[in-house]
C-alpha positions in Angstrom: 60.3 131.3 -45.8 59.7 127.9 -47.5 56.7 127.4 -45.3 55.2 130.7 -46.4 55.8 129.9 -50.1 54.4 126.4 -49.8 51.2 127.7 -48.0 50.7 131.1 -49.6 47.1 130.3 -50.3 46.3 129.8 -46.6 47.9 133.1 -45.8 45.8 134.8 -48.5 42.6 133.2 -47.1 43.5 134.3 -43.6 44.2 137.9 -44.7 41.0 138.2 -46.7 38.8 136.7 -44.0 40.4 139.1 -41.4 39.6 142.0 -43.7 36.0 140.9 -44.1 35.7 140.8 -40.3 37.1 144.3 -39.9 35.1 145.8 -42.8 31.9 146.6 -40.8 34.0 148.6 -38.3 35.8 150.6 -41.0 32.7 151.3 -43.1 30.7 152.4 -40.0 33.3 154.9 -39.0 33.6 156.2 -42.6 29.9 156.9 -42.7 30.1 159.3 -39.9 27.9 159.6 -36.9 24.5 158.2 -37.6 21.9 157.6 -34.9 19.0 155.2 -34.8 15.4 156.4 -34.6 15.4 155.5 -30.9 18.6 157.5 -30.3 17.1 160.4 -32.3 14.0 160.5 -30.1 16.2 160.6 -27.0 18.2 163.5 -28.4 15.0 165.4 -29.3 13.5 164.8 -25.8 16.5 165.1 -23.6 18.8 167.5 -25.4 16.3 169.6 -27.4 17.8 168.5 -30.7 16.7 170.3 -33.9 15.6 168.1 -36.8 16.5 169.3 -40.2 15.1 167.5 -43.3 17.5 168.0 -46.2 15.1 166.5 -48.8 13.8 168.5 -51.7 10.5 170.4 -51.1 8.4 167.9 -53.0 9.9 165.0 -50.9 9.4 166.9 -47.7 5.7 167.5 -48.6 5.1 163.8 -49.1 6.2 163.1 -45.5 8.7 164.2 -42.9 9.6 163.8 -39.2 7.0 165.7 -37.2 8.4 169.1 -36.4 11.3 169.0 -38.8 12.4 172.1 -40.7 13.1 171.7 -44.4 16.4 173.0 -45.8 17.3 171.2 -49.1 20.8 169.8 -49.2 21.9 172.2 -52.0 20.9 175.2 -49.9 22.3 174.0 -46.6 25.6 176.0 -46.5 24.0 179.3 -47.3 20.8 178.8 -45.3 19.8 181.4 -42.7 17.5 178.8 -41.0 20.4 177.0 -39.3 20.5 177.3 -35.5 22.7 180.1 -34.2 23.9 177.9 -31.3 26.5 175.6 -32.9 26.6 173.3 -29.8 22.9 172.3 -30.2 22.4 168.8 -31.4 21.1 168.6 -35.0 19.6 165.5 -36.5 19.6 165.5 -40.3 17.0 163.5 -42.2 16.4 162.5 -45.8 14.4 159.6 -47.4 17.1 157.0 -47.0 19.9 158.7 -45.0 22.5 159.1 -47.7 22.1 162.9 -48.2 21.6 163.3 -44.5 25.0 161.7 -43.8 26.7 164.1 -46.3 24.8 167.0 -44.8 25.9 166.1 -41.3 29.6 166.1 -42.5 29.0 169.5 -44.1 27.6 170.9 -40.9 30.4 169.5 -38.8 32.8 171.3 -41.2 30.8 174.5 -40.6 31.3 174.1 -36.8 28.2 172.2 -35.8 30.0 169.5 -33.8 26.8 167.7 -32.7 25.4 167.2 -36.2 24.3 163.6 -36.9 22.3 161.9 -39.5 19.4 159.6 -39.0 20.6 156.2 -40.0 18.2 154.7 -42.6 16.5 158.1 -43.0 12.8 158.6 -43.0 12.4 155.0 -44.0 13.8 153.8 -40.7 11.8 156.4 -38.8 8.6 155.1 -40.4 9.7 151.5 -39.7 10.0 152.4 -36.0 6.3 153.6 -36.2 7.3 157.2 -35.2 5.2 160.2 -36.1 5.4 161.5 -39.7 3.4 164.4 -41.0 2.7 165.7 -44.5 2.4 169.2 -45.7 0.8 170.8 -48.7 3.1 171.4 -51.6 
Protein backbone atom coordinates (compact mmCIF):
# COMPACT_ATOMS: atom_id res chain seq x y z
CA UNK A 1 0.00 0.00 0.00
CA UNK A 2 2.88 2.35 0.78
CA UNK A 3 4.26 1.74 -2.71
CA UNK A 4 0.93 2.82 -4.24
CA UNK A 5 0.75 5.94 -2.09
CA UNK A 6 4.35 6.88 -2.85
CA UNK A 7 3.86 6.40 -6.61
CA UNK A 8 0.24 7.49 -7.13
CA UNK A 9 1.26 9.83 -9.94
CA UNK A 10 2.76 6.95 -11.97
CA UNK A 11 -0.44 4.94 -11.56
CA UNK A 12 -2.48 7.93 -12.68
CA UNK A 13 -0.31 8.38 -15.79
CA UNK A 14 -0.60 4.66 -16.60
CA UNK A 15 -4.38 4.76 -16.20
CA UNK A 16 -4.81 7.85 -18.37
CA UNK A 17 -2.52 6.56 -21.12
CA UNK A 18 -4.37 3.22 -21.16
CA UNK A 19 -7.64 5.10 -21.51
CA UNK A 20 -6.23 7.12 -24.40
CA UNK A 21 -5.21 3.90 -26.15
CA UNK A 22 -8.70 2.41 -25.75
CA UNK A 23 -10.61 5.56 -26.70
CA UNK A 24 -10.56 5.00 -30.49
CA UNK A 25 -12.11 1.55 -30.05
CA UNK A 26 -14.83 2.85 -27.75
CA UNK A 27 -15.69 5.87 -29.89
CA UNK A 28 -15.78 3.81 -33.09
CA UNK A 29 -18.26 1.35 -31.62
CA UNK A 30 -20.37 4.18 -30.16
CA UNK A 31 -20.67 5.80 -33.59
CA UNK A 32 -22.42 2.78 -34.99
CA UNK A 33 -21.68 1.01 -38.18
CA UNK A 34 -20.13 3.32 -40.73
CA UNK A 35 -18.68 2.17 -44.03
CA UNK A 36 -15.97 3.72 -46.15
CA UNK A 37 -16.72 4.85 -49.71
CA UNK A 38 -15.00 1.71 -51.03
CA UNK A 39 -17.08 -0.55 -48.80
CA UNK A 40 -20.20 1.35 -49.88
CA UNK A 41 -19.43 0.71 -53.56
CA UNK A 42 -19.02 -3.01 -52.79
CA UNK A 43 -22.38 -3.06 -50.99
CA UNK A 44 -24.04 -1.30 -53.92
CA UNK A 45 -22.53 -3.58 -56.56
CA UNK A 46 -22.60 -6.94 -54.75
CA UNK A 47 -25.59 -6.70 -52.45
CA UNK A 48 -27.79 -4.20 -54.36
CA UNK A 49 -27.72 -1.73 -51.45
CA UNK A 50 -30.07 1.23 -51.55
CA UNK A 51 -28.51 4.67 -51.05
CA UNK A 52 -30.64 7.15 -49.11
CA UNK A 53 -29.52 10.76 -48.76
CA UNK A 54 -30.89 12.26 -45.53
CA UNK A 55 -29.84 15.81 -46.45
CA UNK A 56 -32.29 18.65 -46.82
CA UNK A 57 -33.61 19.11 -50.39
CA UNK A 58 -31.40 22.15 -51.10
CA UNK A 59 -28.28 20.20 -49.95
CA UNK A 60 -29.34 17.22 -52.05
CA UNK A 61 -29.76 19.44 -55.12
CA UNK A 62 -26.20 20.77 -54.73
CA UNK A 63 -24.78 17.26 -55.07
CA UNK A 64 -25.49 13.69 -54.03
CA UNK A 65 -24.32 10.14 -54.60
CA UNK A 66 -25.38 9.07 -58.07
CA UNK A 67 -28.68 7.22 -57.84
CA UNK A 68 -29.41 8.17 -54.23
CA UNK A 69 -32.97 8.82 -53.08
CA UNK A 70 -33.59 11.91 -50.96
CA UNK A 71 -35.48 11.45 -47.70
CA UNK A 72 -34.69 14.33 -45.31
CA UNK A 73 -33.75 13.18 -41.82
CA UNK A 74 -36.82 14.78 -40.23
CA UNK A 75 -39.14 12.80 -42.52
CA UNK A 76 -37.31 9.47 -42.27
CA UNK A 77 -39.54 7.65 -39.78
CA UNK A 78 -42.78 8.54 -41.56
CA UNK A 79 -41.50 8.13 -45.13
CA UNK A 80 -43.25 5.81 -47.56
CA UNK A 81 -40.10 5.72 -49.73
CA UNK A 82 -38.21 3.32 -47.46
CA UNK A 83 -37.61 -0.13 -48.95
CA UNK A 84 -40.24 -2.70 -47.99
CA UNK A 85 -37.54 -5.40 -47.65
CA UNK A 86 -36.00 -4.69 -44.25
CA UNK A 87 -33.12 -7.12 -44.88
CA UNK A 88 -31.85 -5.06 -47.83
CA UNK A 89 -28.63 -3.12 -47.12
CA UNK A 90 -29.23 0.62 -46.82
CA UNK A 91 -26.43 3.19 -47.01
CA UNK A 92 -27.32 6.55 -45.48
CA UNK A 93 -25.52 9.67 -46.68
CA UNK A 94 -25.39 13.33 -45.67
CA UNK A 95 -22.76 16.03 -46.28
CA UNK A 96 -20.41 15.01 -43.43
CA UNK A 97 -21.87 11.77 -42.07
CA UNK A 98 -23.27 13.00 -38.75
CA UNK A 99 -26.97 12.97 -39.68
CA UNK A 100 -26.45 9.75 -41.61
CA UNK A 101 -25.11 7.98 -38.50
CA UNK A 102 -28.17 9.10 -36.52
CA UNK A 103 -30.43 8.06 -39.41
CA UNK A 104 -28.82 4.62 -39.54
CA UNK A 105 -29.47 4.15 -35.82
CA UNK A 106 -33.09 5.25 -36.34
CA UNK A 107 -33.59 2.76 -39.18
CA UNK A 108 -32.02 -0.07 -37.16
CA UNK A 109 -34.59 0.66 -34.42
CA UNK A 110 -37.30 0.42 -37.10
CA UNK A 111 -36.06 -3.06 -38.06
CA UNK A 112 -33.65 -2.32 -40.91
CA UNK A 113 -30.78 -4.35 -39.47
CA UNK A 114 -28.44 -3.65 -42.41
CA UNK A 115 -28.65 0.15 -42.25
CA UNK A 116 -25.20 1.77 -42.24
CA UNK A 117 -23.92 5.29 -42.67
CA UNK A 118 -21.27 6.46 -45.09
CA UNK A 119 -18.35 7.45 -42.86
CA UNK A 120 -17.34 11.00 -43.71
CA UNK A 121 -20.50 11.51 -45.76
CA UNK A 122 -20.60 13.01 -49.22
CA UNK A 123 -17.31 14.75 -48.48
CA UNK A 124 -15.54 11.36 -48.22
CA UNK A 125 -17.36 10.14 -51.33
CA UNK A 126 -16.06 13.12 -53.31
CA UNK A 127 -12.55 12.68 -51.88
CA UNK A 128 -12.60 9.12 -53.25
CA UNK A 129 -13.45 10.56 -56.71
CA UNK A 130 -16.73 8.65 -56.91
CA UNK A 131 -19.66 9.87 -59.05
CA UNK A 132 -21.72 12.77 -57.74
CA UNK A 133 -24.71 14.23 -59.54
CA UNK A 134 -26.65 17.45 -59.10
CA UNK A 135 -30.34 18.01 -59.55
CA UNK A 136 -32.42 21.07 -60.21
CA UNK A 137 -33.90 22.62 -57.07
